[in-house]
N, C-alpha and C positions, 0 to 999 in steps of 0.2 A: 240658336247657337248653343251647343252643348257646353256644360261646365268644363273648364280646363284648369290645370294646375298653375298656380303662381309660384315661381321659384324665387326664393330670397337670395339675392346676390351679395348683399351686405346690409347693414342696418338701415341704410338710406335708400336702397334701390332694389326693385323686384323685376322679374322678367316673366311675361305671360304671352299666351297666344291670342291673336285677335284676327278679325276678318276685315280686310281692307278693300274698300270699293274705290276704284280709280278709273274714271272715264268709261264705265260700263264693264270693266274687268274686275273680277273678284279673286282675291288671293288670301291664303292663310299665312300670316307672318308672325314673327315674334316682335314684341314691343316692350320697351322699358317703362316701368311705373315708379313714381316716387312713393316712398313708404309714408304712411300716416298712422300714428299710434298715439294713445293717450299717455301723458306723463303726469304723475302725481308729484307735486312739490310739497315737501314737509319741512317744518322748522322745529327743531328740538322734539322730534317725533310727533308733532301735531300737524295734521293735514291743513294746507293753506290753499292750494289750488290744483285743479286738473285742467290741463291744456292739451289740445290736439296739436301734435308737432311732428316734424320729420326727425327720426332718431339721429343722434349725433350731436356732440358738444352739449350734452344734457346738463353737465355741471355749470357751464357758462350760462345756459338758459335759466336755470334755477336761481343762480346768483344775480343775474341781470334783472330777472323779474322781481325778486325780493327788494333789490335796490331801487329800481325805477318806480316801484309802488310805494316807496317810503317806509318799508318794514325794516330794512337795514340801511344805515347811513355810512357804514365803514366796514371794510373787510378785516380790520384789525381784530375784532372780537371773534371771528370765525375760528372755531376749533377744529372742525372737520366738515367736509362735504363729500358725499359719496353716493353711489348707487346703492340703495338699500338691499338687504339680503332677500327681501320679499319678492324682488323681481327687477328686471332691467328697466321697467317703466316707472320706477319710483326713485326719486332723489331726496335724500334727507340731509339737510344742512343743520349743523349744530353750532350755535353761537352763544357765548356767555353774555350776560348782562343785557339780554334782549327784552325790551319792555313791550313787545307786541301783544296786543289783546284782541283776539279774534272778534269778540262781540262789539268792539268799537269800530270795526271797519265798515264802511258804507257799501262796499262792493260785495256782490255775490261772486266769489272766485271760482266760477266755472267759465272758462273762455274757450270758445270755438276758434278754429283756425282763421275764420274770417272776421273775428271781432275781438278787439283788445280792451274794450271799456264797458262790457255788459253790466248794466245795472248800477254803474257808478255815476254819482253826481259829477258833472263835467268840469267846467272851468272853475267853479266855486271851490271844489275840493282841491284843485291845484293851488289856488290862491292861499288856502289855509295852510299849505305846507311851507309857505314862506321861502320858496326857492329863489335864489339870487339870479338876476339876469346874467347871461353868459358874457364872456370876454368882449367888452365894447371896443377894444383896440384891434381886434382881429380883422385883417384885410386880405384879399386875394384877387389876382387878376381875373376879370370876367371871362377871358378866353380859356382859362384853366378848366372851367366847368364843362366846356364842350368835349373834353377828352375823357371825362369820368364815366359816361355810360359804356363806352367801348372797353375801358379798362376793367370795369365791373363785369361786363358780359364775358370777356376773355377768360376770367378766372372762375366762372360758374360751371364747374365740372359736371355736376349732376343735372343742372338745367340743360346742358348741351345734349344729354342723353334722353331726357324725359320731357323737356319743355313745360314742366309743371311746378316750378319752384320760384319763390321770391328770393331776393338777395338784398343784403345790406352790407355796405362797405364803408370803412372809415379811412379817410384820406387826410394826409398832412397838408400844410399850407402850400407846398410845392407840387402837389398832385400825386405824391407817392402813396400807394396803397398800403395801409398798415395792417388791416385785417379784413377778411370777408367771411361771411357766414350765410348759408342757405337754409331755407325752411319753407314748408308749405304755407305758413302764416307769416305775413310781412312783419307783424309785431314781434313774433318769436325770433325772426332773423335779427331784428334790432336788439332784442334782449340778449341774444348770444354775443353780439358784438360788444355791447356795453358790459355784459358779464365778463368777457375776456379782459377788458380794461379794468373793471372793478377788482377782479382777483389779482391783477398785477399792480394794483395801487397806482393806476394812471389817471384816475378821476381827480379833478375835472378835466375834460377834454377841450380846453379852451382854445386850442390851435388846430382844430380839426373840422372837416366837412363830412357830414353823413350823407351818403348816396344810397337811395333805395329804389328798387324796381317797383313798378306799380304806382299807386297814388300816394300822396302825402297826407295821410289821415291824422286826426286829432291825437290818436294814441302814439303816433310816431313823434309828433312835436312834444308831447308830454314826456316821453322817455328821453328825448334829446335834451330837454330842459333839465331834467333830473341829473343828467351826466355832464351838464355844463357845455354842451355842444353848441357853438354859435351859428352854424349854418347847416341847412338841410336842403338837399336837391333830390327831385324825383322825376321820373320820365313821364308821369301822368299828372292829372289834376289834383290839387289839394281840395279838402272840404272847407266849407265856410267856417266851421268851428276850429279847424286847424289854422286857418288864416287869422282868425280872431285871437287865438292863443299865442301864435307867433308874434303878432303885433304887440300884444300886451307884454310879452316876455322879451321883447327886443331880440328875437331870433330871425335870422335871414332865411326866408323860405322861397325856394325856387321850384317851379313846376314846368311841365312840358319841355323838359330838357332833352331835345332831340336835334341831332346834327349841329348846326350853327345857330340855333334859336332856343331861347328859353324865356320864361316870364318870371319876374321878381314880384312876389306878393307882399313881402315884408323885408325890412332891413337892407334896402338897396345900397346904403352907404358902405357896406362891406365889399361890394362888387366894384373893384377899381376898373374904370374904363381903360381900354388898351393904350390910349395916348398918355395915361397917367401911370402906367405900369413901371416905367423907368424910375419914377420918383420913389417907388417902394424900396429900391435897392440902394 
């Protein structure tokens, strides 16, 4: 197949020519591709991380990453956050009174789109941060969860054209979608959602459910814990480390949320059975 041009339609979407084989017939057609580019995150002009991401909502991604990794604990000291003049793939956040010391971090901050915790000590490092368990009083009807995947999918504009993106959505206690972000990396999508809340001073998110496409990995639980999110739901399986952290952190973790079925791995007390729903009102 000869080289063909890839046309950039927007920051998040490209168009290219492909060869389609369909039941013995071969066609040349145009196909949509999701964009993937590196983003360098800087803090006070110092490089912190490079992550492969889908361009879009980069300021939220940078803020969410720095917050969920414990480098920033409040948006109040932020003086400025902008795409650096060096290029659109650089975000530089300026914060006063930031005590971040690069040499003290245990993590090698180069994250590929498939990995959110490369080189980082796992649960022990989370314990040392001293994060408080999320809202223990939060409750929601179990039936509400069954509607979240469709609500999430209906709002995935770029996924609908490419089929190649993860999504994270933040839902209120009544099932209303507060914000949705897409990215080629599931942990980036979560950082964008949390970054949105962080920059609007909405943290902690103690009355919310985080819904993610794909699996519920350790990095998703870690980021939700940092944001005070009490419940996480995913359409696929969680990892053993994710379940362990969710149980230690008193987070409700839902997996295999498909149709009218799901599995509760942790925090089942927050899922109110249908017959008890009326008692909540």
